[in-house]
VOGU-3710 file (C-alpha; in Angstrom, 3 decimals, decimal comma):
1> xxxxxxxxxx> -3,116/54,514/-129,126  -2,795/57,392/-131,660  -4,650/59,729/-129,298  -2,270/58,837/-126,461  0,741/59,582/-128,635  -0,713/62,943/-129,746  -1,513/63,814/-126,138  2,070/62,907/-125,025  3,540/64,868/-127,923  1,604/67,981/-127,011
11> xxxxxxxxxx> 2,824/68,019/-123,394  5,623/70,341/-122,203  9,188/68,972/-122,247  9,517/68,759/-118,476  6,326/66,695/-118,245  7,501/64,344/-121,001  10,719/63,700/-119,042  8,741/63,058/-115,863  6,467/60,585/-117,661  9,463/58,688/-119,102
21> xxxxxxxxxx> 11,166/58,421/-115,707  7,949/57,228/-114,083  7,513/54,563/-116,758  11,069/53,299/-116,270  10,572/53,011/-112,514  7,360/51,115/-113,095  9,091/48,616/-115,405  11,987/48,121/-112,963  9,614/47,559/-110,074  7,641/44,998/-112,046
31> xxxxxxxxxx> 10,857/43,168/-112,934  11,999/43,039/-109,312  8,611/41,839/-108,077  8,539/39,217/-110,811  12,013/37,931/-109,986  11,144/37,728/-106,288  8,009/35,778/-107,119  9,944/33,283/-109,252  12,503/32,855/-106,449  9,799/32,194/-103,844
41> xxxxxxxxxx> 8,162/29,656/-106,120  11,530/27,812/-106,426  11,714/28,256/-110,174  15,353/29,469/-109,983  16,607/26,643/-107,737  19,486/24,557/-109,215  18,366/21,078/-108,437  21,742/19,651/-109,601  22,167/16,361/-111,343  23,399/12,904/-110,561
51> xxxxxxxxxx> 27,132/12,581/-111,248  27,769/10,078/-113,989  30,388/8,423/-111,730  28,154/8,236/-108,664  28,466/4,463/-108,370  32,254/4,747/-108,361  32,150/7,547/-105,792  29,937/5,459/-103,553  32,109/2,352/-103,848  35,237/4,302/-102,833
61> xxxxxxxxxx> 33,565/5,361/-99,586  32,420/1,811/-98,882  35,908/0,283/-99,037  36,752/-1,151/-95,646  39,444/0,498/-93,562  41,509/-0,760/-90,647  41,227/2,287/-88,440  39,374/0,490/-85,665  40,030/-3,130/-86,593  41,688/-5,361/-84,004
71> xxxxxxxxxx> 44,445/-6,829/-86,152  47,836/-8,255/-85,296  51,038/-6,615/-86,464  51,475/-9,465/-88,953  48,121/-8,630/-90,573  49,097/-4,975/-90,814  52,416/-5,901/-92,398  50,677/-8,119/-94,930  48,185/-5,367/-95,766  50,990/-2,860/-96,287
81> xxxxxxxxxx> 52,833/-5,278/-98,577  49,767/-5,605/-100,811  49,290/-1,840/-100,902  52,929/-1,270/-101,837  52,394/-3,731/-104,696  49,360/-1,810/-105,943  51,252/1,455/-105,734  54,200/-0,038/-107,617  51,945/-0,882/-110,562  50,280/2,550/-110,417
91> xxxxxxxxxx> 53,686/4,262/-110,320  54,629/2,619/-113,609  51,887/4,616/-115,354  51,098/7,551/-113,018  54,192/8,112/-110,812  53,065/11,469/-109,400  49,763/10,045/-108,144  51,527/7,015/-106,667  53,976/9,243/-104,794  51,219/11,409/-103,339
101> xxxxxxxxxx> 49,114/8,415/-102,327  52,064/6,720/-100,604  52,888/9,860/-98,637  49,291/10,345/-97,522  48,840/6,674/-96,594  51,951/6,628/-94,427  50,697/9,639/-92,472  47,282/8,023/-91,991  48,634/4,822/-90,445  45,942/2,837/-92,272
111> xxxxxxxxxx> 47,251/0,757/-95,193  43,827/0,321/-96,765  43,557/4,052/-97,315  45,613/3,219/-100,406  42,697/1,163/-101,768  40,350/4,134/-101,505  42,805/6,575/-103,038  43,709/4,284/-105,935  40,020/3,593/-106,571  39,324/7,330/-106,582
121> xxxxxxxxxx> 42,138/7,930/-109,081  40,882/5,163/-111,364  37,649/7,104/-111,940  39,652/9,258/-114,345  41,643/6,444/-115,900  40,572/4,932/-119,140  40,575/1,168/-119,425  44,201/0,134/-119,092  44,699/-3,641/-119,375  48,469/-3,264/-118,926
131> xxxxxxxxxx> 47,991/-1,564/-115,560  45,500/-4,183/-114,408  47,726/-7,056/-115,556  50,786/-5,623/-113,796  48,855/-5,076/-110,575  47,453/-8,617/-110,629  50,877/-10,105/-111,245  52,533/-8,187/-108,399  49,733/-9,165/-106,012  50,049/-12,806/-107,067
141> xxxxxxxxxx> 53,810/-12,802/-106,479  53,393/-11,222/-103,043  50,770/-13,774/-102,039  53,150/-16,598/-102,993  56,077/-15,251/-100,942  56,094/-16,447/-97,300  56,030/-13,698/-94,707  59,292/-13,420/-92,784  59,187/-13,815/-89,023  61,903/-11,261/-88,294
151> xxxxxxxxxx> 60,571/-7,718/-87,990  63,709/-5,919/-89,129  66,108/-6,974/-91,867  69,018/-5,425/-89,917  69,836/-8,055/-87,250  70,997/-5,743/-84,476  67,821/-3,647/-84,833  65,681/-6,726/-84,244  66,442/-7,004/-80,526  65,051/-5,213/-77,469
161> xxxxxxxxxx> 67,906/-2,697/-77,269  67,054/-0,755/-80,398  63,529/0,450/-79,476  64,801/1,649/-76,101  67,858/3,303/-77,646  65,659/5,140/-80,174  63,627/6,674/-77,363  66,795/7,791/-75,585  68,205/9,360/-78,757  64,983/11,220/-79,508
171> xxxxxxxxxx> 65,203/12,872/-76,094  68,453/14,434/-77,284  67,243/15,374/-80,764  67,281/19,121/-80,032  70,872/18,991/-78,776  72,024/16,815/-81,682  70,468/19,095/-84,285  71,964/22,131/-82,563  75,409/20,494/-82,548  75,019/19,744/-86,241
181> xxxxxxxxxx> 74,193/23,376/-86,960  77,122/24,686/-84,895  79,697/22,287/-86,371  78,424/22,323/-89,964  77,611/18,613/-90,029  74,470/16,724/-90,992  72,977/15,689/-87,598  72,247/12,185/-88,900  76,007/11,593/-89,132  76,406/12,542/-85,465
191> xxxxxxxxxx> 73,641/10,077/-84,555  75,409/7,308/-86,483  78,491/7,747/-84,282  76,328/7,847/-81,157  74,526/4,611/-82,049  77,749/2,736/-82,760  79,147/3,689/-79,364  75,945/3,037/-77,390  75,330/-0,352/-79,055  78,922/-1,299/-78,256
201> xxxxxxxxxx> 78,501/-0,316/-74,615  75,198/-2,040/-74,018  76,306/-5,262/-75,669  79,578/-5,380/-73,781  77,721/-4,904/-70,500  74,287/-6,508/-70,526  73,706/-5,525/-66,907  73,973/-1,880/-67,957  71,161/-2,379/-70,432  68,954/-3,958/-67,782
211> xxxxxxxxxx> 69,612/-1,107/-65,361  69,585/1,960/-67,578  68,561/1,701/-71,203  65,769/-0,819/-70,668  63,818/0,666/-67,736  64,537/4,401/-67,981  65,741/4,747/-71,599  68,799/6,936/-71,005  72,119/7,006/-72,819  75,177/5,603/-71,119
221> xxxxxxxxxx> 77,794/8,211/-70,166  81,370/6,915/-69,979  83,704/8,385/-67,383  86,828/6,207/-67,439  88,945/5,384/-70,484  86,682/7,353/-72,817  84,275/10,129/-71,983  80,652/10,970/-72,623  77,881/9,303/-74,613  80,140/9,036/-77,674
231> xxxxxxxxxx> 83,201/7,626/-75,911  85,639/10,424/-76,832  89,138/9,997/-75,445  90,777/12,950/-73,711  93,654/12,954/-76,210  91,189/13,063/-79,110  89,299/15,974/-77,521  92,585/17,880/-77,155  93,400/17,277/-80,812  89,965/18,547/-81,859
241> xxxxxxxxxx> 90,533/21,778/-79,941  94,013/22,186/-81,409  92,761/21,658/-84,974  90,206/24,431/-84,499  93,001/26,933/-83,840  95,750/25,729/-86,188  95,462/27,494/-89,557  98,154/25,248/-91,040  96,459/21,972/-90,106  94,784/19,775/-92,722
251> xxxxxxxxxx> 91,975/19,465/-90,164  91,377/23,228/-89,824  87,665/24,044/-90,167  87,937/27,765/-90,819  87,737/31,080/-88,981  84,030/30,681/-88,186  84,731/27,703/-85,934  87,925/28,792/-84,150  86,218/29,685/-80,871  83,568/26,949/-80,852
261> xxxxxxxxxx> 85,214/25,051/-77,969  86,876/27,959/-76,158  87,129/27,789/-72,365  86,031/30,467/-69,892  88,916/32,478/-68,486  90,575/31,178/-65,359  89,336/27,568/-65,492  91,496/24,463/-65,473  91,018/23,213/-69,021  91,690/19,571/-68,207
271> xxxxxxxxxx> 89,029/19,451/-65,523  86,624/21,574/-67,551  87,038/19,286/-70,594  86,210/16,314/-68,408  83,125/18,090/-67,052  81,974/18,918/-70,585  82,055/15,330/-71,735  81,112/13,471/-68,558  77,841/15,308/-68,222  74,813/13,213/-67,295
281> xxxxxxxxxx> 72,364/16,068/-67,672  73,426/17,700/-70,947  75,227/15,883/-73,771  75,716/18,917/-76,026  79,512/18,901/-75,761  79,681/15,195/-76,628  77,844/15,993/-79,849  79,925/19,130/-80,533  83,191/17,198/-80,306  81,702/14,440/-82,463
291> xxxxxxxxxx> 80,601/16,933/-85,129  84,047/18,529/-85,138  85,779/15,149/-85,540  83,584/14,306/-88,528  84,036/17,707/-90,144  87,780/17,859/-89,537  88,311/14,347/-90,897  86,268/15,072/-94,014  88,324/18,236/-94,682  91,605/16,364/-94,210
301> xxxxxxxxxx> 90,627/13,876/-96,907  89,236/16,536/-99,211  92,464/18,518/-99,016  94,314/15,334/-99,981  92,093/14,985/-103,058  89,529/12,457/-101,768  85,911/13,326/-101,040  84,375/11,083/-98,377  81,568/13,499/-97,481  79,058/11,034/-98,936
311> xxxxxxxxxx> 80,677/7,922/-97,423  79,122/7,571/-93,951  80,693/4,118/-93,510  84,193/5,590/-93,850  83,393/8,606/-91,676  82,056/6,390/-88,873  85,088/4,121/-89,120  87,525/7,038/-88,916  85,614/8,512/-85,964  86,073/5,179/-84,179
321> xxxxxxxxxx> 89,777/4,585/-84,943  90,965/8,165/-84,342  92,942/10,876/-86,091  96,205/8,915/-86,176  94,717/6,230/-88,390  93,015/8,732/-90,686  95,290/8,397/-93,733  93,690/9,643/-96,975  93,834/7,114/-99,803  91,979/6,156/-102,941
331> xxxxxxxxxx> 90,254/2,997/-101,697  89,363/3,289/-97,994  87,562/0,410/-96,288  85,000/0,454/-93,497  85,625/-1,302/-90,201  86,614/-0,292/-86,699  85,931/-1,942/-83,360  84,318/-5,365/-83,407  80,949/-5,475/-81,651  79,266/-8,803/-80,947
341> xxxxxxxxxx> 75,476/-8,658/-80,898  73,786/-11,984/-80,326  75,559/-14,561/-82,458  76,923/-12,084/-85,009  79,859/-9,700/-84,975  79,615/-6,258/-86,549  82,095/-3,435/-86,953  81,564/0,080/-85,662  81,519/1,476/-89,181  78,959/-1,074/-90,371
351> xxxxxxxxxx> 76,558/-0,340/-87,502  76,642/3,384/-88,238  76,167/2,659/-91,942  73,209/0,358/-91,201  71,487/3,082/-89,224  72,278/5,860/-91,679  70,535/4,163/-94,589  67,852/2,336/-92,593  65,350/5,198/-92,675  65,041/4,996/-88,882
361> xxxxxxxxxx> 64,532/8,340/-87,085  64,404/10,159/-90,419  61,739/12,584/-89,188  63,973/13,850/-86,369  67,216/13,510/-88,360  66,414/13,762/-92,090  68,807/13,076/-94,948  70,313/16,335/-96,163  71,531/16,927/-99,689  74,613/18,653/-98,279
371> xxxxxxxxxx> 76,312/16,611/-95,548  78,834/19,291/-94,563  78,613/23,048/-94,814  81,094/25,731/-93,818  79,768/28,824/-92,143  81,348/32,143/-93,036  79,886/33,908/-89,993  82,021/33,514/-86,829  80,263/32,747/-83,577  79,428/35,768/-81,479
381> xxxxxxxxxx> 80,512/36,116/-77,866  76,905/35,482/-76,837  76,867/32,234/-78,834  80,075/31,063/-77,167  78,837/32,006/-73,702  75,568/30,160/-74,293  77,460/27,012/-75,322  79,780/27,242/-72,316  76,838/27,554/-69,955  75,355/24,331/-71,333
391> xxxxxxxxxx> 77,153/22,203/-68,751  74,684/20,927/-66,187  75,192/20,972/-62,456  75,098/17,198/-62,193  76,892/14,634/-60,066  79,878/13,080/-61,805  83,004/11,316/-60,552  85,775/13,749/-59,670  88,459/13,943/-62,316  91,232/11,380/-61,689
401> xxxxxxxxxx> 89,026/9,678/-59,058  86,843/7,837/-61,556  89,101/4,762/-61,164  88,552/4,465/-57,394  88,434/0,845/-56,225  85,088/0,360/-54,547  86,153/-3,063/-53,251  88,917/-1,654/-51,063  88,855/-2,043/-47,293  87,602/1,489/-46,919
411> xxxxxxxxxx> 83,955/0,968/-47,831  82,519/3,906/-49,722  78,860/4,757/-49,917  77,592/4,139/-53,444  77,249/7,309/-55,450  73,625/8,325/-56,020  72,316/7,499/-59,446  72,388/10,649/-61,627  68,902/9,888/-62,903  67,347/9,248/-59,482
421> xxxxxxxxxx> 66,804/5,539/-60,201  66,476/3,181/-57,231  68,192/0,167/-58,768  67,084/-2,152/-55,960  63,538/-1,773/-57,300  64,350/-2,151/-60,997  63,404/-5,533/-62,413  65,281/-6,991/-65,377  63,407/-6,821/-68,668  61,768/-9,934/-70,051
431> xxxx> 63,483/-9,978/-73,453  61,314/-12,838/-74,668  58,332/-10,500/-74,630  59,864/-8,133/-77,162
//
C-alpha cells in the first residue's frame, strides 16, 4: 500500500488528476450497477402494510345499498326517515360531516348511502356513548311512529294536478328566470303567482285539466276576463305600464326599467297588449308583467315605511287583489280569492305561500338571499327589441271577439287547438291511479 502511495506521489500532476477522475467514475459506475441489481432483485419494493382499520374499511363496502333493489315507494320513504334520524344524531356532534353526507346522499338517490358514509366517518371517531345513545333513541322513536299514507303534507300538492303542473312550469323555467332578471324579482316569487292562478283555473274547470294539463302538461292561457297564464287584467297591465313611466308614483321602479314594456312604433297598444299576454307559444310577457306587479307593490310599501320583501304570502295576496287594494299598513294579512280543492278551501295567498316554502322546484327556482334588486343599468335598444320580438306567431282569439257565442245559429268551425291536440282522441285521466 505504501509503495502504491509513493508511486502515485511521484507521478506528474496531470496524471494524478486523471487517476482521481478515473477512480471517481469507477465508484459511480459500481454504485449505479449495485442499485440496479437491488431493484431487479425486488429489495427496494415497498410491500406496504395492512391498515389497522382494514376490518372497518371492508365492512363499509359490504353495507347493502338500494341501487338495484325492487322496493316500493313506502320502503324508500321509511329508509330515508331512518337515515335522517342517524344524520340528526351525527349533526349534534359533527354538523359539518352531517351536512356533507346529507347533500351527497340526496344526489345519489340511495338512502342507504348514508349508512356507508356514517360508518366511514366513525372510523375516526373515538368511542362516544352519547352519540350512540342519541342515535338509538331517535331510531326507536321513528320505528314507533306510524307511517302516514299521504305523500305530501300540503293537501293541494297531494292530488294529480300538481305533478302535471310542475312539468308544465319547468318547461317555462328559462322564461321565468329571464323575467326575474329583467324585472329585478326573485323568479320563485313569479312562480308562486303562476301556481296560484293555474291551480285556481284547473280546479274551477275540471274538464280543462283532463284536456290540457293532464295529457299534454301545458299551462292554461286565459283570453277573456283576464289574460295570459297569470290571469292579468287589461286594466292592471295598463297600470303597470303607467307606473314604469311615472317618476312621481309610489310604484315607480326606477330609470333602468322605464322602457321594459315599451311598444314598437306604429302599433295599436291595446291590441298589442292583448297579443303579449294571450300568447300560447311564449309566456314571457305574462311573467314580465307579473314581476313588475310584485316589484312595484313591494316599493309602494317600502316607501310607506313597511318592508314586505320577505313576506311572500302578502305579495301573492296583493298580486291577486290588485293595485287598488294595496294599502300599506303595519299588520297586513294574507288572503285573496277562495279556491276550493277537493273538500278544502284555500286562499290565493296561502297557495303561493305553501309553494314558496315547500322546497318544490328549488333546483330550477332557488331561494335567493335578496328577493328584489334594482338595476342601475338601463336596458339597451337591443334588449328592448329582443323582448318585443318574443311574441310568437300563434293562433289566438281576435281582440274583442274572444266572447263570441259559439252556440249561436251561425255555426262556427271550432278553432284549432294551439298545441295541435286532437281532443277527440284524448282520454280522461284515471285519477285513482295517481
